[in-house]
N, CA, C and O atoms as CSV, one atom per row, in Angstrom:
chain,resi,resn,atom,element,x,y,z
A,1,MET,N,N,-10.784,-39.043,14.426
A,1,MET,CA,C,-11.834,-40.008,14.670
A,1,MET,C,C,-13.170,-39.260,14.731
A,1,MET,O,O,-13.242,-38.126,15.204
A,2,LYS,N,N,-14.194,-39.900,14.255
A,2,LYS,CA,C,-15.526,-39.310,14.300
A,2,LYS,C,C,-16.255,-39.775,15.553
A,2,LYS,O,O,-16.091,-40.908,16.006
A,3,ILE,N,N,-17.058,-38.881,16.098
A,3,ILE,CA,C,-17.920,-39.263,17.208
A,3,ILE,C,C,-19.367,-39.022,16.783
A,3,ILE,O,O,-19.658,-38.125,15.992
A,4,TYR,N,N,-20.242,-39.821,17.312
A,4,TYR,CA,C,-21.664,-39.746,17.000
A,4,TYR,C,C,-22.405,-39.241,18.223
A,4,TYR,O,O,-22.198,-39.735,19.332
A,5,LEU,N,N,-23.273,-38.251,18.019
A,5,LEU,CA,C,-24.040,-37.652,19.105
A,5,LEU,C,C,-25.519,-37.650,18.754
A,5,LEU,O,O,-25.891,-37.501,17.590
A,6,ILE,N,N,-26.352,-37.815,19.761
A,6,ILE,CA,C,-27.798,-37.818,19.572
A,6,ILE,C,C,-28.349,-36.495,20.082
A,6,ILE,O,O,-28.055,-36.085,21.204
A,7,ASP,N,N,-29.148,-35.828,19.256
A,7,ASP,CA,C,-29.661,-34.511,19.631
A,7,ASP,C,C,-31.128,-34.560,20.049
A,7,ASP,O,O,-31.703,-35.635,20.214
A,8,HIS,N,N,-31.717,-33.391,20.218
A,8,HIS,CA,C,-33.089,-33.255,20.713
A,8,HIS,C,C,-34.145,-33.832,19.767
A,8,HIS,O,O,-35.312,-33.927,20.147
A,9,GLY,N,N,-33.775,-34.211,18.568
A,9,GLY,CA,C,-34.722,-34.812,17.634
A,9,GLY,C,C,-35.028,-36.273,17.926
A,9,GLY,O,O,-35.865,-36.882,17.259
A,10,CYS,N,N,-34.355,-36.832,18.915
A,10,CYS,CA,C,-34.549,-38.241,19.282
A,10,CYS,C,C,-35.967,-38.477,19.788
A,10,CYS,O,O,-36.456,-37.759,20.660
A,11,LYS,N,N,-36.619,-39.492,19.228
A,11,LYS,CA,C,-37.990,-39.852,19.631
A,11,LYS,C,C,-38.030,-41.137,20.464
A,11,LYS,O,O,-39.102,-41.668,20.753
A,12,LYS,N,N,-36.836,-41.629,20.848
A,12,LYS,CA,C,-36.734,-42.848,21.666
A,12,LYS,C,C,-37.405,-44.042,21.017
A,12,LYS,O,O,-38.044,-44.841,21.702
A,13,CYS,N,N,-37.270,-44.178,19.702
A,13,CYS,CA,C,-37.885,-45.310,19.002
A,13,CYS,C,C,-37.098,-46.596,19.230
A,13,CYS,O,O,-37.649,-47.689,19.100
A,14,GLY,N,N,-35.809,-46.475,19.570
A,14,GLY,CA,C,-34.980,-47.641,19.857
A,14,GLY,C,C,-34.274,-48.228,18.647
A,14,GLY,O,O,-33.554,-49.218,18.781
A,15,SER,N,N,-34.462,-47.645,17.471
A,15,SER,CA,C,-33.815,-48.178,16.266
A,15,SER,C,C,-32.299,-48.197,16.403
A,15,SER,O,O,-31.659,-49.195,16.071
A,16,CYS,N,N,-31.726,-47.117,16.883
A,16,CYS,CA,C,-30.271,-47.048,17.023
A,16,CYS,C,C,-29.773,-48.037,18.074
A,16,CYS,O,O,-28.746,-48.690,17.885
A,17,GLU,N,N,-30.494,-48.141,19.162
A,17,GLU,CA,C,-30.102,-49.056,20.240
A,17,GLU,C,C,-30.083,-50.500,19.744
A,17,GLU,O,O,-29.164,-51.257,20.056
A,18,MET,N,N,-31.092,-50.875,18.977
A,18,MET,CA,C,-31.158,-52.239,18.441
A,18,MET,C,C,-30.105,-52.479,17.365
A,18,MET,O,O,-29.606,-53.596,17.230
A,19,ALA,N,N,-29.764,-51.454,16.604
A,19,ALA,CA,C,-28.813,-51.609,15.501
A,19,ALA,C,C,-27.359,-51.622,15.949
A,19,ALA,O,O,-26.509,-52.164,15.243
A,20,CYS,N,N,-27.056,-51.049,17.085
A,20,CYS,CA,C,-25.668,-50.884,17.527
A,20,CYS,C,C,-25.007,-52.235,17.842
A,20,CYS,O,O,-25.435,-52.931,18.762
A,21,PRO,N,N,-23.961,-52.610,17.077
A,21,PRO,CA,C,-23.300,-53.894,17.337
A,21,PRO,C,C,-22.463,-53.893,18.614
A,21,PRO,O,O,-22.132,-54.959,19.135
A,22,ALA,N,N,-22.119,-52.718,19.121
A,22,ALA,CA,C,-21.298,-52.610,20.335
A,22,ALA,C,C,-22.140,-52.451,21.596
A,22,ALA,O,O,-21.600,-52.395,22.700
A,23,GLN,N,N,-23.461,-52.379,21.438
A,23,GLN,CA,C,-24.379,-52.135,22.551
A,23,GLN,C,C,-23.956,-50.883,23.325
A,23,GLN,O,O,-23.952,-50.864,24.556
A,24,ALA,N,N,-23.599,-49.832,22.564
A,24,ALA,CA,C,-23.105,-48.598,23.156
A,24,ALA,C,C,-24.198,-47.551,23.339
A,24,ALA,O,O,-23.922,-46.438,23.788
A,25,ILE,N,N,-25.429,-47.895,22.998
A,25,ILE,CA,C,-26.521,-46.926,23.087
A,25,ILE,C,C,-27.535,-47.405,24.122
A,25,ILE,O,O,-27.924,-48.572,24.146
A,26,TYR,N,N,-27.949,-46.473,24.972
A,26,TYR,CA,C,-28.964,-46.802,25.967
A,26,TYR,C,C,-29.946,-45.640,26.059
A,26,TYR,O,O,-29.650,-44.522,25.640
A,27,MET,N,N,-31.109,-45.924,26.610
A,27,MET,CA,C,-32.170,-44.926,26.699
A,27,MET,C,C,-32.206,-44.294,28.083
A,27,MET,O,O,-32.091,-44.973,29.103
A,28,LEU,N,N,-32.368,-42.983,28.089
A,28,LEU,CA,C,-32.660,-42.243,29.309
A,28,LEU,C,C,-34.125,-41.828,29.237
A,28,LEU,O,O,-34.840,-42.222,28.315
A,29,GLU,N,N,-34.563,-41.050,30.188
A,29,GLU,CA,C,-35.974,-40.668,30.250
A,29,GLU,C,C,-36.463,-39.978,28.982
A,29,GLU,O,O,-37.562,-40.262,28.504
A,30,ASP,N,N,-35.650,-39.070,28.432
A,30,ASP,CA,C,-36.139,-38.284,27.290
A,30,ASP,C,C,-35.302,-38.399,26.025
A,30,ASP,O,O,-35.592,-37.714,25.044
A,31,THR,N,N,-34.274,-39.241,26.014
A,31,THR,CA,C,-33.446,-39.385,24.814
A,31,THR,C,C,-32.592,-40.648,24.896
A,31,THR,O,O,-32.505,-41.294,25.940
A,32,ALA,N,N,-31.970,-40.979,23.780
A,32,ALA,CA,C,-30.978,-42.051,23.754
A,32,ALA,C,C,-29.601,-41.416,23.957
A,32,ALA,O,O,-29.401,-40.236,23.669
A,33,VAL,N,N,-28.666,-42.208,24.452
A,33,VAL,CA,C,-27.307,-41.727,24.719
A,33,VAL,C,C,-26.320,-42.735,24.141
A,33,VAL,O,O,-26.518,-43.945,24.253
A,34,ILE,N,N,-25.253,-42.227,23.522
A,34,ILE,CA,C,-24.195,-43.084,23.010
A,34,ILE,C,C,-23.028,-43.053,23.985
A,34,ILE,O,O,-22.480,-41.989,24.272
A,35,ASP,N,N,-22.652,-44.217,24.489
A,35,ASP,CA,C,-21.488,-44.342,25.366
A,35,ASP,C,C,-20.248,-44.308,24.471
A,35,ASP,O,O,-19.963,-45.280,23.771
A,36,GLN,N,N,-19.516,-43.202,24.492
A,36,GLN,CA,C,-18.377,-43.020,23.600
A,36,GLN,C,C,-17.238,-43.998,23.892
A,36,GLN,O,O,-16.413,-44.257,23.016
A,37,GLU,N,N,-17.180,-44.537,25.090
A,37,GLU,CA,C,-16.145,-45.523,25.430
A,37,GLU,C,C,-16.406,-46.857,24.733
A,37,GLU,O,O,-15.464,-47.573,24.393
A,38,LEU,N,N,-17.673,-47.192,24.519
A,38,LEU,CA,C,-18.030,-48.458,23.874
A,38,LEU,C,C,-18.212,-48.330,22.371
A,38,LEU,O,O,-18.108,-49.317,21.643
A,39,CYS,N,N,-18.482,-47.124,21.906
A,39,CYS,CA,C,-18.787,-46.881,20.492
A,39,CYS,C,C,-17.625,-47.301,19.592
A,39,CYS,O,O,-16.469,-46.980,19.867
A,40,ARG,N,N,-17.946,-48.024,18.511
A,40,ARG,CA,C,-16.938,-48.454,17.531
A,40,ARG,C,C,-16.834,-47.486,16.359
A,40,ARG,O,O,-16.012,-47.679,15.464
A,41,HIS,N,N,-17.662,-46.450,16.359
A,41,HIS,CA,C,-17.638,-45.425,15.320
A,41,HIS,C,C,-17.921,-46.001,13.937
A,41,HIS,O,O,-17.333,-45.572,12.944
A,42,CYS,N,N,-18.818,-46.966,13.882
A,42,CYS,CA,C,-19.126,-47.651,12.627
A,42,CYS,C,C,-20.196,-46.934,11.803
A,42,CYS,O,O,-20.267,-47.119,10.588
A,43,GLY,N,N,-21.034,-46.111,12.459
A,43,GLY,CA,C,-22.062,-45.368,11.748
A,43,GLY,C,C,-23.369,-46.097,11.548
A,43,GLY,O,O,-24.280,-45.555,10.922
A,44,ILE,N,N,-23.492,-47.304,12.058
A,44,ILE,CA,C,-24.734,-48.061,11.887
A,44,ILE,C,C,-25.895,-47.350,12.578
A,44,ILE,O,O,-27.008,-47.338,12.052
A,45,CYS,N,N,-25.655,-46.764,13.733
A,45,CYS,CA,C,-26.713,-46.025,14.437
A,45,CYS,C,C,-27.176,-44.834,13.600
A,45,CYS,O,O,-28.371,-44.562,13.495
A,46,TYR,N,N,-26.230,-44.145,13.018
A,46,TYR,CA,C,-26.511,-42.983,12.167
A,46,TYR,C,C,-27.430,-43.379,11.015
A,46,TYR,O,O,-28.405,-42.688,10.720
A,47,ASP,N,N,-27.111,-44.484,10.376
A,47,ASP,CA,C,-27.908,-44.962,9.243
A,47,ASP,C,C,-29.283,-45.477,9.660
A,47,ASP,O,O,-30.220,-45.454,8.862
A,48,SER,N,N,-29.409,-45.938,10.890
A,48,SER,CA,C,-30.665,-46.546,11.331
A,48,SER,C,C,-31.674,-45.560,11.908
A,48,SER,O,O,-32.836,-45.919,12.103
A,49,CYS,N,N,-31.258,-44.328,12.185
A,49,CYS,CA,C,-32.141,-43.364,12.843
A,49,CYS,C,C,-33.158,-42.774,11.863
A,49,CYS,O,O,-32.773,-42.092,10.914
A,50,PRO,N,N,-34.454,-43.030,12.082
A,50,PRO,CA,C,-35.475,-42.530,11.156
A,50,PRO,C,C,-35.726,-41.025,11.273
A,50,PRO,O,O,-36.303,-40.423,10.368
A,51,THR,N,N,-35.299,-40.416,12.379
A,51,THR,CA,C,-35.531,-38.974,12.552
A,51,THR,C,C,-34.269,-38.149,12.312
A,51,THR,O,O,-34.278,-36.931,12.494
A,52,GLU,N,N,-33.195,-38.800,11.909
A,52,GLU,CA,C,-31.916,-38.139,11.660
A,52,GLU,C,C,-31.438,-37.337,12.872
A,52,GLU,O,O,-30.895,-36.240,12.738
A,53,ALA,N,N,-31.655,-37.910,14.053
A,53,ALA,CA,C,-31.280,-37.246,15.304
A,53,ALA,C,C,-29.830,-37.511,15.695
A,53,ALA,O,O,-29.358,-36.984,16.702
A,54,ILE,N,N,-29.122,-38.314,14.918
A,54,ILE,CA,C,-27.724,-38.611,15.220
A,54,ILE,C,C,-26.857,-37.824,14.261
A,54,ILE,O,O,-27.051,-37.860,13.046
A,55,SER,N,N,-25.898,-37.114,14.829
A,55,SER,CA,C,-24.993,-36.319,14.010
A,55,SER,C,C,-23.554,-36.814,14.184
A,55,SER,O,O,-23.214,-37.449,15.182
A,56,VAL,N,N,-22.730,-36.511,13.198
A,56,VAL,CA,C,-21.333,-36.941,13.191
A,56,VAL,C,C,-20.448,-35.712,13.378
A,56,VAL,O,O,-20.651,-34.684,12.733
A,57,HIS,N,N,-19.474,-35.830,14.259
A,57,HIS,CA,C,-18.553,-34.729,14.549
A,57,HIS,C,C,-17.129,-35.257,14.599
A,57,HIS,O,O,-16.891,-36.421,14.922
A,58,GLU,N,N,-16.195,-34.389,14.275
A,58,GLU,CA,C,-14.785,-34.734,14.442
A,58,GLU,C,C,-14.441,-34.604,15.925
A,58,GLU,O,O,-14.867,-33.657,16.586
A,59,ASP,N,N,-13.679,-35.546,16.435
A,59,ASP,CA,C,-13.220,-35.501,17.823
A,59,ASP,C,C,-11.986,-34.619,17.878
A,59,ASP,O,O,-10.875,-35.087,17.628
A,60,ASN,N,N,-12.171,-33.333,18.206
A,60,ASN,CA,C,-11.073,-32.376,18.227
A,60,ASN,C,C,-10.027,-32.710,19.287
A,60,ASN,O,O,-8.848,-32.409,19.103
A,61,ASN,N,N,-10.437,-33.321,20.383
A,61,ASN,CA,C,-9.475,-33.711,21.417
A,61,ASN,C,C,-8.510,-34.754,20.886
A,61,ASN,O,O,-7.310,-34.695,21.154
A,62,GLN,N,N,-9.035,-35.707,20.134
A,62,GLN,CA,C,-8.202,-36.757,19.545
A,62,GLN,C,C,-7.226,-36.142,18.548
A,62,GLN,O,O,-6.051,-36.509,18.516
A,63,LYS,N,N,-7.710,-35.215,17.740
A,63,LYS,CA,C,-6.879,-34.572,16.730
A,63,LYS,C,C,-5.741,-33.788,17.396
A,63,LYS,O,O,-4.604,-33.836,16.926
A,64,GLN,N,N,-6.034,-33.075,18.473
A,64,GLN,CA,C,-5.024,-32.280,19.158
A,64,GLN,C,C,-3.950,-33.175,19.768
A,64,GLN,O,O,-2.770,-32.826,19.741
A,65,GLU,N,N,-4.340,-34.314,20.313
A,65,GLU,CA,C,-3.380,-35.222,20.911
A,65,GLU,C,C,-2.443,-35.773,19.849
A,65,GLU,O,O,-1.253,-35.944,20.113
A,66,GLN,N,N,-2.951,-36.055,18.655
A,66,GLN,CA,C,-2.129,-36.588,17.589
A,66,GLN,C,C,-1.151,-35.544,17.068
A,66,GLN,O,O,-0.078,-35.910,16.587
A,67,GLU,N,N,-1.477,-34.277,17.144
A,67,GLU,CA,C,-0.629,-33.218,16.637
A,67,GLU,C,C,0.494,-32.840,17.578
A,67,GLU,O,O,1.434,-32.164,17.161
A,68,LYS,N,N,0.431,-33.251,18.830
A,68,LYS,CA,C,1.499,-32.936,19.776
A,68,LYS,C,C,2.785,-33.647,19.387
A,68,LYS,O,O,2.741,-34.800,18.958
A,69,PRO,N,N,3.945,-32.977,19.529
A,69,PRO,CA,C,5.226,-33.614,19.162
A,69,PRO,C,C,5.622,-34.714,20.119
A,69,PRO,O,O,6.668,-35.339,19.944
């Protein structure tokens, strides 16, 4: 599964927060945050970010759990 993370390039414009269909993004004082429990992993936030501050990563914990016998 992919996870989406917001880095230091976030300008708090709110584009990702408004675009998120799961309402999984909220603003803190200096950046936006994605609530991974609510995130649907759809990528809409990634596509909506004008500063490309959202990155996509593989969830290694999920992968390890699937590999266990």
